[in-house]
C-alpha positions in Angstrom: -32.2 -38.3 -134.3 -29.8 -38.7 -137.9 -31.4 -39.5 -140.7 -28.5 -41.0 -142.1 -27.8 -44.5 -142.3 -24.4 -44.6 -140.3 -24.8 -42.8 -136.5 -22.6 -41.5 -133.4 -24.2 -43.3 -129.9 -23.2 -41.2 -127.7 -24.2 -41.9 -123.8 -25.5 -38.0 -122.8 -25.7 -39.3 -119.0 -21.9 -39.4 -119.1 -20.8 -37.9 -121.9 -18.6 -40.8 -123.4 -19.4 -41.9 -127.0 -20.5 -45.4 -127.1 -19.5 -46.3 -130.4 -19.2 -44.0 -134.1 -20.2 -46.5 -136.2 -23.5 -47.5 -135.8 -25.8 -48.9 -138.2 -29.3 -48.5 -138.3 -31.2 -51.6 -138.8 -35.4 -50.1 -139.8 -36.4 -52.7 -142.1 -37.6 -56.4 -141.7 -34.6 -58.1 -143.2 -31.9 -56.4 -141.6 -33.3 -56.8 -138.0 -33.6 -60.4 -138.9 -30.3 -61.1 -140.3 -28.6 -58.7 -138.0 -25.2 -60.1 -136.2 -25.8 -63.7 -137.6 -23.4 -66.0 -140.0 -20.6 -62.9 -138.9 -17.5 -64.0 -136.6 -17.4 -61.0 -134.9 -17.2 -57.2 -134.6 -14.4 -54.6 -135.6 -13.6 -52.2 -132.5 -16.4 -49.1 -132.8 -18.8 -51.4 -135.4 -22.2 -52.0 -133.6 -26.1 -51.8 -135.2 -29.3 -50.7 -134.1 -32.4 -52.3 -134.8 -35.0 -50.1 -134.4 -38.9 -50.5 -134.4 -41.8 -48.2 -134.9 -42.6 -47.8 -130.9 -41.8 -49.1 -127.4 -42.1 -52.8 -127.3 -41.2 -55.6 -124.8 -41.7 -58.7 -127.5 -41.2 -57.0 -130.4 -37.5 -55.6 -129.1 -36.7 -58.9 -127.9 -33.7 -60.8 -129.5 -32.2 -64.1 -130.3 -28.6 -65.3 -130.6 -29.2 -68.1 -133.0 -26.3 -68.4 -135.4 -24.4 -65.4 -133.8 -21.1 -66.6 -132.9 -19.7 -64.5 -130.2 -21.0 -63.0 -127.7 -22.4 -58.8 -127.5 -23.6 -56.0 -125.8 -27.3 -56.2 -125.8 -28.6 -52.3 -124.9 -32.0 -51.7 -125.3 -32.9 -48.0 -125.1 -36.6 -46.8 -125.5 -38.1 -43.9 -127.7 -36.9 -41.4 -125.1 -33.4 -42.3 -125.5 -33.2 -44.3 -122.1 -30.9 -47.2 -121.6 -34.1 -49.7 -120.5 -32.1 -52.8 -120.0 -28.0 -53.8 -120.6 -27.1 -57.3 -121.0 -24.3 -59.8 -122.3 -25.8 -61.7 -125.0 -24.2 -65.4 -125.7 -24.3 -67.2 -128.7 -27.2 -69.6 -129.5 -29.3 -67.8 -126.6 -32.9 -68.4 -127.8 -34.2 -65.3 -126.2 -32.9 -62.0 -124.4 -35.5 -58.8 -123.8 -35.7 -56.0 -121.7 -37.9 -55.8 -118.8 -39.4 -52.6 -120.4 -40.4 -51.8 -123.0 -38.2 -50.5 -125.5 -37.7 -49.2 -128.9 -33.9 -49.6 -129.9 -31.8 -52.3 -129.8 -28.1 -51.1 -129.4 -26.0 -54.6 -130.2 -22.0 -54.3 -130.2 -18.9 -55.7 -128.6 -19.2 -56.5 -124.9 -16.9 -53.4 -124.1 -20.1 -51.2 -124.2 -21.5 -52.6 -121.1 -19.1 -51.0 -118.9 -20.0 -47.6 -120.6 -23.5 -47.5 -120.4 -26.4 -48.1 -117.2 -29.9 -48.7 -117.0 -31.6 -45.3 -116.9 -28.4 -43.1 -118.7 -29.8 -41.2 -121.7 -28.6 -42.0 -125.0 -28.6 -40.0 -128.3 -28.1 -41.0 -132.1 -26.2 -38.8 -133.9 
């Protein structure tokens, strides 16, 4: 896993690059703010909400004050996609049915590039 703040996310199962500019959100404040109060994402832009360990509850997200739909892709500590959903504005709760450590949040087109069970790598 890359140590810098901006990483490329690659779907190793398909060989496709999901995004070249994903920003890590490891701090509580960064995870709390996420994509709130923004009006959109640039092509290729994404964030990765990251926790210390795999969990269903701590990797859940809300869409309050997020004004646009996003792709929410849950990835466990082994790099396996556990869920991929279209998250719509102002919805109170989205979660993976299986424990995950990271949530990749990006433009909805990402959902066409990933499936549950795919292996993802952060570089």
